[in-house]
ROMILO-129187 format. One record per residue (C-alpha): chain; residue in one letter; x, y, z. Coordinates in Angstrom, 3 decimals. Layout:
N
{"A","A",{X,Y,Z}}
...
END
This chain:
94
{"A","M",{-20.293,9.072,-13.500}}
{"A","K",{-20.639,11.557,-10.751}}
{"A","K",{-19.202,14.979,-11.475}}
{"A","A",{-18.002,17.922,-9.415}}
{"A","V",{-16.569,21.333,-10.186}}
{"A","I",{-13.990,23.095,-8.137}}
{"A","D",{-13.879,26.801,-8.900}}
{"A","L",{-10.691,28.418,-7.913}}
{"A","T",{-11.318,31.751,-9.664}}
{"A","G",{-9.502,34.531,-7.853}}
{"A","C",{-8.305,32.343,-4.970}}
{"A","K",{-5.574,34.031,-2.957}}
{"A","Y",{-4.678,31.881,-0.010}}
{"A","L",{-3.951,28.160,0.517}}
{"A","L",{-6.641,27.783,3.225}}
{"A","E",{-9.165,29.460,0.881}}
{"A","L",{-8.172,26.929,-1.828}}
{"A","H",{-8.701,24.005,0.536}}
{"A","E",{-12.075,25.382,1.716}}
{"A","R",{-13.174,25.577,-1.838}}
{"A","I",{-12.121,22.018,-2.336}}
{"A","R",{-14.014,20.840,0.782}}
{"A","I",{-17.148,22.559,-0.227}}
{"A","A",{-17.130,21.441,-3.860}}
{"A","L",{-16.345,17.890,-3.066}}
{"A","N",{-18.596,17.703,0.089}}
{"A","F",{-15.679,16.758,2.322}}
{"A","P",{-16.551,16.799,6.045}}
{"A","D",{-15.790,19.754,8.314}}
{"A","W",{-12.870,17.961,9.773}}
{"A","Y",{-11.097,17.735,6.396}}
{"A","G",{-7.410,18.670,7.363}}
{"A","K",{-7.005,21.382,4.671}}
{"A","N",{-3.554,20.136,3.489}}
{"A","W",{-2.319,18.016,0.609}}
{"A","D",{-1.961,14.811,2.685}}
{"A","A",{-5.616,15.114,3.716}}
{"A","F",{-6.560,15.893,0.130}}
{"A","W",{-4.946,12.672,-1.049}}
{"A","D",{-6.648,10.685,1.605}}
{"A","M",{-10.098,12.083,0.815}}
{"A","I",{-9.802,12.029,-2.855}}
{"A","N",{-8.355,8.461,-3.028}}
{"A","R",{-10.613,6.873,-0.404}}
{"A","D",{-13.692,8.943,0.497}}
{"A","C",{-14.620,11.093,-2.502}}
{"A","E",{-18.043,10.453,-3.983}}
{"A","Y",{-17.086,11.987,-7.284}}
{"A","N",{-15.262,10.195,-10.122}}
{"A","F",{-14.824,13.216,-12.422}}
{"A","I",{-13.615,16.564,-11.201}}
{"A","T",{-13.378,19.752,-13.232}}
{"A","I",{-11.099,22.420,-11.837}}
{"A","K",{-11.624,25.887,-13.285}}
{"A","G",{-9.980,29.154,-12.738}}
{"A","S",{-6.564,27.763,-11.675}}
{"A","D",{-4.943,30.313,-14.030}}
{"A","T",{-6.393,33.125,-11.896}}
{"A","V",{-5.094,32.148,-8.445}}
{"A","S",{-2.448,34.235,-6.693}}
{"A","K",{1.180,33.727,-7.701}}
{"A","E",{1.883,32.322,-4.296}}
{"A","L",{-0.475,29.333,-5.100}}
{"A","A",{1.303,28.262,-8.243}}
{"A","G",{3.182,25.446,-6.495}}
{"A","S",{-0.117,24.311,-4.812}}
{"A","I",{-1.795,24.071,-8.201}}
{"A","K",{0.951,21.845,-9.344}}
{"A","T",{0.665,19.692,-6.303}}
{"A","M",{-3.069,19.403,-6.797}}
{"A","R",{-2.485,18.283,-10.461}}
{"A","D",{0.055,15.733,-9.262}}
{"A","I",{-2.253,14.304,-6.712}}
{"A","L",{-5.239,14.127,-9.141}}
{"A","E",{-2.997,12.491,-11.747}}
{"A","E",{-1.767,9.885,-9.274}}
{"A","N",{-5.375,9.124,-8.259}}
{"A","R",{-6.366,8.933,-11.838}}
{"A","Q",{-3.727,6.371,-12.527}}
{"A","E",{-4.470,4.376,-9.369}}
{"A","W",{-8.082,4.027,-10.344}}
{"A","S",{-7.670,3.604,-14.082}}
{"A","N",{-8.327,-0.196,-14.102}}
{"A","S",{-11.167,-0.175,-11.769}}
{"A","D",{-14.826,-0.535,-12.433}}
{"A","N",{-15.267,3.074,-11.257}}
{"A","P",{-12.415,4.955,-12.844}}
{"A","F",{-11.428,8.454,-11.731}}
{"A","D",{-10.627,11.336,-14.043}}
{"A","Y",{-10.286,15.176,-13.981}}
{"A","E",{-9.827,18.168,-16.121}}
{"A","F",{-8.433,21.704,-15.735}}
{"A","I",{-10.343,24.428,-17.566}}
{"A","D",{-8.585,27.780,-17.562}}
END
């Protein structure tokens, strides 16, 4: 199992959130920094099969909807890969 940690502690802006994702998950520089691009990368090109997200409870209020979107995408990916030889999982630590 290959693990990664996305630290969102104190994140204030959506582009900052996506940049933290890009760095933590080793996404390429051309990563689109939007939720469609996140889905594409997490579902097809992510080298990690377990992701820990920490600090989501400390992000700015403006990012609350984005945290929900992120959870939804991660859950959808978990379900899609649940019966594979290399299942995906995640956790939020706040």
